[in-house]
C-alpha positions in Angstrom: 11.8 30.2 13.0 14.5 27.6 12.5 16.1 27.0 9.1 15.2 23.4 9.4 12.4 21.3 10.9 12.9 18.4 13.3 10.2 15.8 13.6 10.7 13.8 16.8 9.8 10.1 16.6 6.8 10.7 19.0 5.4 13.7 17.1 1.7 13.6 16.4 1.2 12.8 12.7 -2.1 13.0 10.8 -1.9 10.9 7.6 -3.2 12.8 4.5 -2.7 11.0 1.2 0.5 9.4 2.2 2.1 12.3 4.0 2.2 13.5 7.6 1.0 17.0 8.4 2.1 18.7 11.6 -0.4 21.2 12.8 -2.3 23.3 10.4 0.6 25.1 8.8 0.9 23.4 5.4 4.2 25.2 4.7 5.7 22.8 7.3 4.7 19.7 5.3 7.0 16.9 6.1 7.1 13.9 3.8 9.8 11.6 5.0 10.1 9.5 8.1 13.8 10.3 8.8 13.2 13.5 10.8 15.0 16.5 9.3 14.1 18.4 6.1 15.4 21.8 5.2 12.8 24.6 4.6 14.5 25.4 1.3 14.0 21.8 0.2 10.4 21.8 1.4 9.7 24.9 -0.7 11.1 23.1 -3.8 8.7 20.2 -3.4 5.8 19.7 -5.7 2.7 19.7 -3.4 0.8 17.5 -5.8 3.5 14.8 -5.8 5.3 14.7 -2.5 6.9 11.3 -3.4 8.4 11.8 -6.9 10.5 8.6 -6.6 8.8 5.2 -6.8 8.6 3.4 -3.5 9.8 -0.2 -3.6 7.9 -2.6 -1.4 9.2 -6.1 -0.7 7.1 -8.8 -2.3 6.1 -11.4 0.2 3.4 -14.1 0.2 0.9 -11.8 2.0 -0.5 -8.6 0.4 -2.8 -6.3 2.3 -5.0 -4.1 0.1 -6.2 -1.8 3.0 -3.5 0.8 2.1 -4.3 0.8 -1.6 -6.8 3.3 -3.0 -9.8 1.5 -4.5 -9.1 3.0 -7.9 -5.7 1.3 -8.0 -6.7 -2.1 -6.6 -7.0 -3.8 -10.0 -3.7 -2.6 -11.4 -1.8 -3.3 -8.1 -3.2 -6.8 -7.6 -2.3 -7.7 -11.2 1.2 -6.4 -10.7 1.5 -8.1 -7.3 0.4 -11.5 -8.7 2.9 -11.2 -11.6 5.8 -10.4 -9.2 4.8 -13.1 -6.7 4.7 -15.6 -9.6 8.2 -14.4 -10.9 9.5 -14.9 -7.3 8.4 -18.5 -7.4 5.6 -18.3 -4.7 3.3 -21.2 -5.0 0.7 -19.8 -2.6 -0.1 -16.2 -1.6 -2.7 -14.5 0.6 -4.4 -11.3 -0.5 -6.1 -9.4 2.3 -9.0 -7.4 0.9 -11.2 -6.9 4.0 -14.7 -8.2 4.7 -16.9 -5.2 4.0 -19.7 -5.9 1.6 -17.5 -7.9 -0.7 -16.7 -5.4 -3.5 -12.9 -5.8 -3.3 -13.2 -9.5 -2.8 -15.1 -9.8 -6.0 -12.7 -7.5 -7.8 -9.7 -9.6 -6.7 -11.5 -12.8 -7.7 -12.3 -11.6 -11.1 -8.6 -10.8 -11.6 -7.7 -14.3 -10.4 -10.2 -15.8 -12.8 -8.4 -14.4 -15.8 -4.8 -14.8 -14.6 -3.3 -17.7 -16.5 -0.8 -18.8 -13.8 -3.4 -18.9 -11.0 -4.5 -22.5 -10.5 -7.3 -21.9 -7.8 -8.3 -19.8 -4.8 -10.4 -20.0 -1.7 -11.4 -18.0 1.4 -8.7 -17.9 4.0 -9.2 -19.9 7.2 -10.7 -17.9 10.1 -7.2 -17.5 11.7 -5.8 -16.0 8.5 -8.7 -13.5 7.8 -11.6 -15.7 6.8 -13.9 -13.9 4.3 -11.5 -10.9 4.5 -8.7 -12.7 2.7 -8.2 -15.0 -0.3 -5.7 -17.8 -0.5 -4.3 -18.1 -4.0 -2.5 -21.0 -5.5 -0.1 -20.2 -8.3 1.3 -22.6 -11.0 
């Protein structure tokens, strides 16, 4: 056994709640995309919180909710809208997916009560159609 683990860029990764698991040996849990992590450091990790530091995501005019757990959508959309407004965006696109419309309705209920949202509409077909909402900000 090596004192460190190398994860080659082409290694098969299976996503499990935001981490990559190699094989079935959970003691070899790797949680960063860089490649090398010492076994000593891996043993010190809190398995319930593999990402103790917040991850910063650049705020753009497009936000895709497909990677957000449903229980977090409301909070994340509210925060995204606030940050997009602070950055001065006049128009943003929120991709919520087509599905049966649950997330679309959740997003639109948030838009309805957000004071700096002037209006919203379905995205045109080439930008997601019913799976995305175009939002105009004041």
